[in-house]
Structure formats: C-alpha cells, structure tokens
TIVO-211349 format. One record per atom (N, C-alpha, C, CB): x, z, y; residue in one letter. Coordinates in steps of 0.2 Angstrom, whole numbers, plus 5000, padded with zeros to 4 digits. Glycine has a CB too. Layout:
// residues N
XZYA
...
// end
This chain:
// residues 77
500450004994M
500050005000M
500450005006M
499550065000M
500249965011T
500649975018T
500149995023T
500949905020T
500350025028Q
499950055033Q
500250035040Q
499850135032Q
499750015044D
499950005051D
499450035056D
500049925053D
499550105058G
499050135061G
498450155057G
498850095068G
497850135059N
497250145055N
497150095050N
496750165059N
497550045049H
497449985045H
497849995038H
497649915049H
497549995033I
497949995026I
497749935022I
497750065022I
498349915019I
498249855015I
498549865008I
498649795018I
498149845003A
498349864996A
498849814994A
497649844991A
499249834989D
499849794986D
499549734983D
500249844981D
499949684982E
499749624979E
499449634972E
500349574978E
498849604971G
498449614965G
498049674964G
498949614959G
498049714970K
497649774970K
497049774975K
498149834971K
496649814974V
496049834979V
495949904980V
495449794977V
495649924985F
495549994986F
494850014983F
495550014994F
494850084981R
494150114979R
494150184982R
494150114971R
493650204984R
493550274987R
493550314981R
492850284992R
493950364981I
494050414975I
493350454974I
494650454976I
493150484979V
492550524978V
491850494976V
492450564984V
491750424978S
491150394976S
491250334971S
490850374982S
491850314970G
491950254966G
491850194969G
491550264960G
491650184975E
491450124979E
492050084980E
491150134985E
492050014978D
492549974980D
492549944987D
492549904975D
493149944990Y
493149924997Y
493549864998Y
493549985001Y
493849834993G
494249774995G
494949784996G
493949735000G
495349734999K
496049734999K
496249765006K
496249664999K
495849765011E
496049795018E
495549845020E
496249745023E
495749895023I
495249945026I
495549965033I
495150005022I
495049965038Y
495249995044Y
494950065044Y
494949955051Y
495350115044L
495050185043L
494750205050L
495650235042L
494250245049G
493850275055G
493350325052G
493450215058G
492850335056Y
492350385054Y
491850355049Y
491950415060Y
491650385043S
491150365038S
490550415039S
491450365031S
490050385041H
489450425042H
489050435035H
488950395047H
489150395031Y
488850395024Y
489350385019Y
488250345023Y
489450425014I
489850415008I
489450415002I
490450465008I
489450364998G
489050364992G
488350374993G
489350414987G
488050354999G
487350365000G
487150435003G
486950344994G
487650475004V
487550545007V
487850545014V
487950595002V
487350565018K
487550575025K
488050625026K
486950595029K
488550615030Q
489150665031Q
489050695038Q
489850625031Q
488950755038V
488850795044V
489350855045V
488150825045V
489850845049P
489950795054P
490250725050P
490450815059P
490250675053P
490550615050P
491250625048P
490550555055P
491450595042H
492050605039H
492650555042H
492050595031H
493150585044L
493750545046L
494150515040L
494150575052L
494050455039D
494450425033D
495250435034D
494250355031D
495550455028V
496250455028V
496450415022V
496550525027V
497050385021P
497250345016P
497250385009P
498050325017P
497250445009E
497250485003E
496450485000E
497450555004E
495950465004D
495350455002D
495250394997D
494850445007D
495750354996F
495650294992F
496250284987F
495650234997F
496050254982E
496550234977E
496650164976E
496450274970E
497250134974E
497250064973E
497150054965E
497950044975E
496750004964I
496549984957I
496749914956I
495850004955I
496749884950D
496949814949D
496349774951D
497049804941D
496449724955D
495949674957D
495649644951D
496249624962D
494949654951P
494649614945P
494749544945P
493949634944P
494849514940E
494949434940E
494249404941E
495149414933E
494149364946P
493549324947P
493349284941P
493549284954P
492749274940I
492449234935I
492049174938I
492049274930I
492049124935S
491649064937S
490949074937S
491849004933S
490549034940D
489849034940D
489549024932D
489448984944D
489948974929T
489748964922T
489849024918T
490148904920T
490449054919E
490549114915E
490049174916E
491249144916E
489849184922A
489349234924A
488749214921A
489349234932A
488549154921L
487849134918L
487849144910L
487749064919L
488449134907N
488549144900N
488449214898N
489149114897N
488749254902I
488749334901I
487949354902I
489149364906I
487649324907I
486949344908I
486449324903I
486749324915I
486549264900T
486149234895T
486349254888T
486149164896T
486949284888G
487149294881G
487449234877G
486649324877G
487649184880Q
487849124877Q
488649134877Q
487649064880Q
488949104872S
489649104871S
489949034874S
489949104864S
490649034876N
490948974879N
491148924873N
491548994882N
491048944867G
491248894862G
490748864859G
491648934857G
// end
C-alpha cells in the first residue's frame, strides 16, 4: 500500500476491504469521515484511517458468458 496524505492505493493485484464490515472498496480510497459503516449510522462520524482496511487479492474478472453459465448452471464444455 502507498499513502499520500488521505489517499491510499493498494499494491498491484490487490484491493481494499473494510475490516469491520467486510465491504470491498476497490483499489484507491480517499480517507475521510464515514457516516455509515455496514449500514450502521456512526455517531459521531468515524474518521477513516488506513488501519481500518486490509488489502486482499483482486478477484479475477469474469466474462459475461462465464457469469451467465454460473447463473444458469451450464458448463463451458
């Protein structure tokens, strides 16, 4: 992870996930105040810090055809 002020960027092949809620946040985050975390209102709003997030492997994207096959239960062969 690299950090420039309130901007954090995940390492190559990684994305961020909020540890407490398991929500995926993508490759870059601008840290600030979160008013809701996991659908729960934060009173007062939570000031995000890099330690609130973990880097996980970026899931491989799948094609539309692969997604349709998964949904319909059909195989690729």
